[in-house]
SETORPA-900967 format. One line per 4 residues: number of its first residue (from 1); their letters; for each residue x, y, z of N, C-alpha, C, CB. Coordinates in steps of 0.05 Angstrom, whole numbers. Atoms other than C-alpha are relative to their C-alpha. Glycine has a CB too. Layout:
NUM = a = X,Y,Z,X,Y,Z,X,Y,Z,X,Y,Z ~ ... $
// end
This chain:
1 = malk = -11,24,10,1511,807,-1659,-22,-22,-3,22,-10,18 ~ 22,20,1,1448,766,-1645,-16,4,-26,-19,3,24 ~ 14,-4,25,1411,799,-1703,16,-6,-24,-10,29,-1 ~ -17,7,22,1470,791,-1748,0,-30,-5,29,10,5 $
5 = hvhs = 0,29,3,1470,717,-1734,-27,-10,-11,4,-13,28 ~ 25,10,10,1395,706,-1744,-5,10,-29,-23,9,18 ~ 4,-10,27,1395,750,-1806,17,-16,-20,8,30,-2 ~ -17,17,18,1452,707,-1835,-14,-26,-6,27,-5,13 $
9 = lriv = 16,24,5,1403,649,-1828,-26,6,-14,-6,-14,27 ~ 23,-10,15,1351,689,-1867,-25,0,18,-6,-18,-24 ~ 22,-2,-19,1308,697,-1804,-5,30,6,6,-16,26 ~ 9,-27,-8,1269,762,-1792,-14,-3,27,-19,13,-22 $
13 = hrdv = 11,3,-27,1254,770,-1718,-29,11,2,18,14,20 ~ 26,-13,2,1194,817,-1728,-11,11,27,-19,-18,-11 ~ 10,-11,-26,1187,835,-1653,23,9,18,-18,-21,14 ~ -23,-10,-15,1252,868,-1632,-10,24,17,24,9,-18 $
17 = kgsn = 7,-21,-19,1238,911,-1570,15,-5,26,-31,1,5 ~ -15,2,-24,1269,924,-1503,-7,-24,18,-3,24,16 ~ 9,23,-17,1227,871,-1467,7,-27,-12,-30,2,5 ~ -10,25,12,1255,818,-1515,30,-1,0,-11,-3,-28 $
21 = mfit = -29,0,-3,1327,836,-1498,6,-5,29,13,27,-11 ~ -6,8,-28,1356,803,-1436,29,4,6,-9,-29,4 ~ -28,-4,-8,1419,825,-1400,8,-24,16,3,27,16 ~ -9,24,-13,1457,763,-1380,28,3,12,-1,-23,-19 $
25 = garn = -27,-5,-10,1524,794,-1361,7,29,-4,20,-19,-13 ~ -9,-28,2,1563,858,-1358,1,10,-28,27,4,14 ~ -2,-8,28,1573,858,-1433,-15,-19,-18,30,1,-8 ~ 15,20,16,1521,809,-1458,-30,4,1,7,-28,10 $
29 = ivlg = 29,-2,3,1451,819,-1483,-10,-22,-19,-9,28,-11 ~ 11,22,16,1410,760,-1509,-27,9,-12,-3,-25,18 ~ 25,-5,13,1354,767,-1559,-19,-24,3,5,7,-30 ~ 19,22,-5,1292,726,-1542,-26,4,-14,-4,-3,29 $
33 = dfgv = 27,0,10,1220,713,-1561,-1,-1,-31,-15,24,10 ~ 1,4,29,1224,685,-1631,-27,-11,-9,22,-19,-9 ~ 26,11,6,1150,667,-1630,-13,10,-26,-18,7,23 ~ 12,-11,25,1132,712,-1689,21,3,-22,-13,27,5 $
37 = skql = -21,-3,21,1198,707,-1727,-8,-17,-24,27,-10,12 ~ 6,12,26,1198,684,-1799,26,-7,-13,-17,18,-18 ~ -23,7,15,1251,644,-1835,-7,1,-29,10,-29,7 ~ 5,-4,28,1254,665,-1907,13,-22,-17,10,28,-10 $
41 = tesq = -12,20,18,1265,615,-1963,19,14,-19,-22,-15,-16 ~ -19,-12,19,1317,625,-2017,-14,18,-19,14,-23,-15 ~ 14,-16,20,1264,654,-2063,-14,24,13,-20,-17,-15 ~ 13,-22,-14,1233,700,-2010,20,22,7,-14,-10,25 $
45 = qkam = -17,-23,-7,1262,769,-2002,-11,15,25,2,20,-23 ~ 14,-14,-21,1211,794,-1951,-20,-17,14,-13,26,-10 ~ 23,12,-14,1163,771,-1897,-23,19,-4,7,-4,31 ~ 23,-17,8,1095,797,-1919,-20,4,22,-13,-11,-24 $
49 = tsvg = 20,-3,-21,1053,786,-1856,10,19,21,-7,-27,12 ~ -8,-20,-19,1054,843,-1807,-8,-9,28,-14,27,-7 ~ 5,8,-28,1061,820,-1734,21,14,17,2,-31,3 ~ -19,-12,-18,1097,846,-1673,-13,23,15,24,10,-16 $
53 = spmy = 10,-23,-17,1091,907,-1628,-1,25,-17,19,3,25 ~ 4,-23,18,1063,967,-1666,19,23,5,-28,10,3 ~ -17,-23,-6,1106,1019,-1631,29,-3,-10,1,6,30 ~ -27,6,9,1170,985,-1656,1,-8,-29,12,-22,17 $
57 = mape = 2,9,28,1147,968,-1727,10,21,-19,-28,-9,-7 ~ -10,-18,20,1183,998,-1786,-23,8,-20,23,-14,-16 ~ 21,-10,18,1142,1039,-1837,-8,-20,-22,10,25,-13 ~ 7,19,21,1146,983,-1890,-20,-21,9,25,-13,-10 $
61 = wwdg = 21,18,-9,1103,939,-1846,-28,12,-3,5,-8,30 ~ 26,-14,0,1048,991,-1844,-11,4,-29,3,27,14 ~ 10,-5,27,1045,1004,-1919,0,-24,-19,16,22,-13 ~ 3,24,16,1047,932,-1942,24,-9,-16,-23,2,-17 $
65 = rggt = -23,7,16,1117,929,-1971,14,-25,11,20,23,0 ~ -13,23,-12,1137,872,-1924,26,7,14,6,-21,-22 ~ -23,-6,-17,1194,867,-1875,24,-16,-7,-7,-3,28 ~ -25,13,5,1267,849,-1881,17,4,25,15,12,-26 $
69 = aasd = -19,-4,-22,1328,849,-1836,2,30,7,28,-10,-8 ~ 0,-29,-5,1327,925,-1844,-23,9,18,-1,16,-26 ~ 23,-6,-17,1259,926,-1810,7,-6,29,-25,-16,-8 ~ -10,6,-27,1290,893,-1749,18,21,10,14,-28,1 $
73 = mwsv = -19,-20,-8,1344,945,-1748,-14,26,6,20,5,-23 ~ 16,-23,-7,1291,1000,-1748,-9,-3,29,-25,2,-19 ~ 9,5,-28,1264,968,-1684,23,4,20,-11,-28,2 ~ -23,-4,-17,1334,968,-1654,4,30,4,26,-13,-13 $
77 = gvvl = -2,-29,-2,1336,1043,-1669,-20,12,19,-3,12,-27 ~ 21,-9,-18,1271,1053,-1632,9,-6,29,-27,-13,-6 ~ -10,7,-26,1300,1016,-1572,23,19,9,9,-30,1 ~ -23,-18,-7,1364,1058,-1575,-11,28,7,19,2,-24 $
81 = yell = 12,-26,-6,1322,1122,-1577,-12,0,28,-22,7,-21 ~ 12,2,-27,1283,1099,-1515,22,0,21,-16,-26,2 ~ -22,0,-20,1349,1086,-1479,12,28,3,22,-20,-8 ~ -12,-27,-1,1378,1154,-1497,-19,21,11,8,8,-28 $
85 = altg = 20,-20,-10,1313,1191,-1481,-10,-8,28,-23,1,-19 ~ 9,11,-26,1303,1150,-1417,-30,-3,1,10,18,22 ~ 28,5,1,1234,1131,-1439,-4,-30,-6,-14,17,-22 ~ 6,28,7,1200,1064,-1453,-30,-4,-4,11,-19,21 $
89 = a = 28,5,5,1136,1036,-1479,-12,-19,20,-4,-11,-28 $
// end
């Protein structure tokens, strides 16, 4: 829900990872560390600068296509994999 909210404001977080997710209650996780996030303008479709934690970055950051809300969701998938595999970076 946190990403849905920031994405509705045209903000790309760019550093979604487990250490930026904070458990604040039995059913509540807060997304933090917006230090490298980027708010896109009406004319911008993508954030073109590549920042964030390399292990969580979507492929489009690496090949220069720029990142979108979908790039943040890739990072969520990496975090989910780590939880299911009981691993972590």
